[in-house]
C-alpha positions as CSV (number, residue, x, y, z in Angstrom):
1,M,97.4,-79.1,-21.1
2,A,100.8,-80.2,-22.4
3,N,99.7,-83.8,-22.8
4,L,96.9,-83.1,-25.3
5,P,97.5,-82.4,-29.0
6,E,97.2,-78.8,-30.0
7,I,94.6,-78.1,-32.6
8,T,95.0,-75.0,-34.7
9,D,93.1,-73.2,-37.4
10,K,95.3,-75.0,-39.9
11,N,95.0,-78.6,-38.7
12,F,91.4,-78.5,-37.4
13,E,89.9,-80.2,-40.5
14,S,92.5,-83.0,-40.8
15,E,92.7,-83.7,-37.0
16,V,89.1,-83.1,-35.8
17,L,86.6,-83.3,-38.7
18,K,88.4,-86.3,-40.4
19,S,89.1,-88.2,-37.2
20,S,88.1,-91.9,-37.3
21,V,86.8,-91.7,-33.8
22,P,84.8,-89.0,-31.9
23,F,86.9,-86.0,-31.1
24,L,86.4,-83.7,-28.1
25,L,87.9,-80.3,-28.7
26,D,88.7,-78.1,-25.7
27,F,88.5,-74.4,-26.4
28,S,90.7,-72.7,-23.9
29,A,92.9,-69.7,-23.1
30,S,96.0,-69.2,-20.9
31,W,94.2,-66.4,-18.9
32,C,91.1,-68.4,-18.2
33,G,90.8,-69.6,-14.6
34,P,88.0,-72.1,-15.2
35,C,90.0,-73.6,-18.1
36,K,92.7,-74.5,-15.6
37,I,90.1,-76.5,-13.7
38,V,88.7,-78.3,-16.8
39,G,92.1,-79.0,-18.3
40,P,93.2,-81.8,-15.9
41,I,89.7,-83.3,-16.1
42,V,89.9,-83.4,-19.9
43,E,93.3,-85.0,-19.7
44,E,92.0,-87.7,-17.4
45,I,89.1,-88.4,-19.8
46,A,91.6,-88.6,-22.7
47,K,93.6,-91.3,-20.8
48,E,90.5,-93.3,-19.8
49,Q,88.8,-93.1,-23.3
50,A,91.9,-93.8,-25.3
51,G,91.0,-95.6,-28.5
52,K,87.3,-94.6,-28.3
53,L,87.8,-90.8,-28.1
54,K,90.4,-88.4,-29.2
55,I,90.8,-85.1,-27.3
56,G,92.7,-82.0,-28.3
57,M,92.9,-78.4,-27.1
58,L,92.6,-75.1,-29.1
59,D,94.0,-71.8,-27.8
60,I,91.4,-69.3,-28.8
61,D,93.9,-66.4,-28.7
62,K,96.3,-68.1,-31.1
63,N,93.6,-69.6,-33.4
64,P,90.6,-67.2,-33.8
65,K,89.2,-68.7,-37.0
66,I,87.7,-71.9,-35.5
67,P,86.2,-70.3,-32.4
68,A,84.5,-67.7,-34.7
69,Q,83.2,-70.4,-37.0
70,F,81.5,-72.2,-34.1
71,T,80.5,-68.9,-32.3
72,I,82.5,-69.7,-29.1
73,M,81.4,-67.0,-26.7
74,S,82.9,-68.4,-23.5
75,V,85.7,-70.6,-22.4
76,P,86.1,-73.3,-21.4
77,T,83.9,-74.8,-24.1
78,L,84.1,-78.4,-25.2
79,L,82.7,-79.4,-28.6
80,L,82.3,-83.1,-29.5
81,F,82.6,-84.0,-33.2
82,K,81.7,-87.4,-34.6
83,G,81.9,-88.2,-38.3
84,G,82.8,-84.6,-39.0
85,E,79.6,-83.2,-37.4
86,L,79.2,-81.3,-34.2
87,K,77.2,-83.5,-31.8
88,E,77.6,-81.9,-28.4
89,Q,78.5,-78.5,-26.9
90,I,79.5,-78.2,-23.2
91,V,80.1,-74.7,-21.9
92,G,81.7,-73.9,-18.5
93,A,83.7,-75.8,-15.9
94,L,81.6,-78.9,-15.3
95,P,82.6,-81.8,-13.1
96,K,84.1,-84.9,-14.8
97,K,80.9,-86.9,-14.3
98,A,78.7,-84.3,-16.0
99,I,81.2,-84.1,-19.0
100,L,81.2,-87.9,-19.3
101,Q,77.4,-88.1,-19.2
102,R,77.1,-85.5,-22.0
103,I,79.6,-87.3,-24.3
104,A,78.7,-90.9,-23.5
105,K,75.7,-91.1,-25.8
106,H,78.0,-90.3,-28.8
107,L,80.7,-92.8,-28.1
């Protein structure tokens, strides 16, 4: 997901929790097959929701602190933050329509 900003253990607070708009964080890993399915969907959503929603990805292998903090047990997992608070958790490779339905109520 080269088109999305990379979120790390170090920039998580400044980029995600302090974001002025809702932030959808994609927890992913290079070895994860379902992540490769969700990645392009999340990129599409990022383009369509530009200005209303920020999206970034976090590699769980390179950044273990944040996944542990939110007890991420499976990837892909999407967490939606608004105003610094966790509002929605989406686990698994869901279709675009299902992801949009889950996040729409928070935008």
